[in-house]
N, C-alpha and C positions, 0 to 999 in steps of 0.2 A: 398622172403623172408625167410629163413626157420631160426631164431636163435638155434645153436646148446648146448654153452654150454662158458662159458667164463672161462676165468685164471689169476689171483686176479696176477699180476706182481708186485703193490707194497701194502703199506696198513703206510697209517700216520691217526694223527686224525685228521685234515679236509677233507681229500685227497686218494681216491687211483684211481689206474692204473688197466685197468685191457685187458688181449684180451680177445676177442669176437667172437668167429670162429659161425660162418654163414653157409648156400648156398647158392646163387644167383638162378631170375628164372630156370633156365638151370640148376643148378644143381651141379654145380663148385665150391669148395669149396673156403671157404674166408673168412678172419683173420681182421680186425678191433682195433685197440686201442680207448681205451677213458677212460675218468676219470668223475667223480663218486663222491659226495659227502658220500655215502652209502656201506656197508660193501656186497653185493651186485650189483649189476649193475639195471639200470630199465627195463633191454630187456628181462632179465634173470630172474627178481624177480617181478617184478608192484612194482607198488607204483607210480605212473604216476600220478594220481590222488591229494597229497598229496606239496604241491611245500615246494621244503627243504628251502628255507629263501620269506625273505620280497623284494618290495620296495617299501618306503611310499614315496605318492607324497604327502605330507603334505601343506598345507595354512593357513599360518598365522592370524590369522582371528582378531589379535589388527592389525597391519599392512596391510591387505590383500593381504601379498605380501607369495609367493613363497617359501620354505625351501630350500637351494638348501648348500651340504656338495661336500667340497674342500679335499681330502684326500691323501695325498702319498699314492703308488700303488709299490710296488717292480718291480712287473715286465714291467712299462712304465718306471722305473725311473723318473719318474714325479707327478705331482698331474695331481689329475681323479677329474672335476668336475660332481657329481652324486647327489643324493638323500643320505637320509640314509638310509639302510640297512642291513639288519640280517642274516644268523640261524630260524628257525625256533626250539625248542629248542625239543625234543625228547615228545611226552606227549601236546607240546603247540600247546594251540591256535592260530590264523591267529592273533582276534587283539588283542591274549596278543601280539605274539611273535613282533606282529604293536607297542601297548604302550613301550616296558620296550626299545626294538631296538631305536623308535624316544628318551626317558628320556636319554638313555646309550650313542649318537653321538653328541646330541643337546643339550640335556637339554632344551629339552620343551613335555610341556605337552600333549596331547594324548584330543584334547576333544570330537570329532564326528567323526562313521569312517561315510561318504558318498559312498564309494562302492570300492569294492575287487575285482579283474580279475581274473579268476582263474588260473592255470598253466601255462606259457608260459619256452619257451626256445630264450635262446639266440646265440650259440654255439652248435649247434646241431652233425653238423660234429664233435668235440673237447669232446663237454661233457652233460650229460642226468640233467645235474640243470637243476634246474624249479623254477625258482619264481614267487608269487604272485603281481602281481602292487595295491598298498591298498593305495586310496586318503583316504584323511581325511582332517579333522581343531584339531590345535592345539595352543598355546597359552605361555606365561611366557617367558621370556628373554633368549635368546639363548648364550649357555656354551658346554666349549669342556674337564666340571672337570670329564664325567662319562669316558671317552674315557677309554678303555682298553689298557694295551698290548701295546706293538707297533702304536698303533691307531693315528695316529696321525693327525686331522681331525682339518678344519675352517669350522664353519658355515655359511652363510649369507641369506639374508633377498634379496634374489634380486624383481624387479618389471617389468611389462611385457616390460618394456623402454630399463633396465639393463638388464632383458634374450635376448632381442633383439638383444644389443653389444657383452655380451657373446655371444652367439649360434654363431655373425660375426668371431670374435676371429679364425682367420685357423692357430693361436700357439698353443691354448688349445686344451688338449686333453679332451677329453668326452665320460662317458658313452653312447650309442649309445642310450637306452630306456630316459634318460636323456634331451642328443640333443633334441630327439623328439618330449617330454609332452614342451619342455622350445622351438622350435622356435613355437610352436603352442599359450603355453600362450603369447609372446611377436608379434601372430600377430590381435591372435584378443583377447584378454584380461584379459583371465578368462579357463578352466581347465575343 
């Protein structure tokens, strides 16, 4: 495959749509539509080494429970169960983004970064957006006071038994990463 060029179809503050023109292995010209958080898609402009966003898997140290968010998501027309998450601002480190987003979305204070993964992709057929999964410890009292704009986020502190119950509920909508982590937490009692 050889990427030839990209054409910007739309531009908004948070998301851009591109047509990417490329050649398949047989030399046939093709095109692909994709969404990107960047001004230029990564397939033509690079930047794969830096995540666009962070997903925060937080253990609330005083309770030893996992922090889960229940957030209204317009594309789902419903609430989604997931983890605190957010975009990494230009020039911001992953650790700084984690501390900021955790505070804004949950009111909790980051106390320790346990480990951070590389950029990973949730839907590579649709977007070049990447996230770093960051496992942390935190403390404080959950609050939605720092939610911004149209954010509607409820913060839950979840035990392994509660995670098991949530993961078994067929009518709930889950972020894929959150379901996988919560299922493991329910099965093994730790992250």
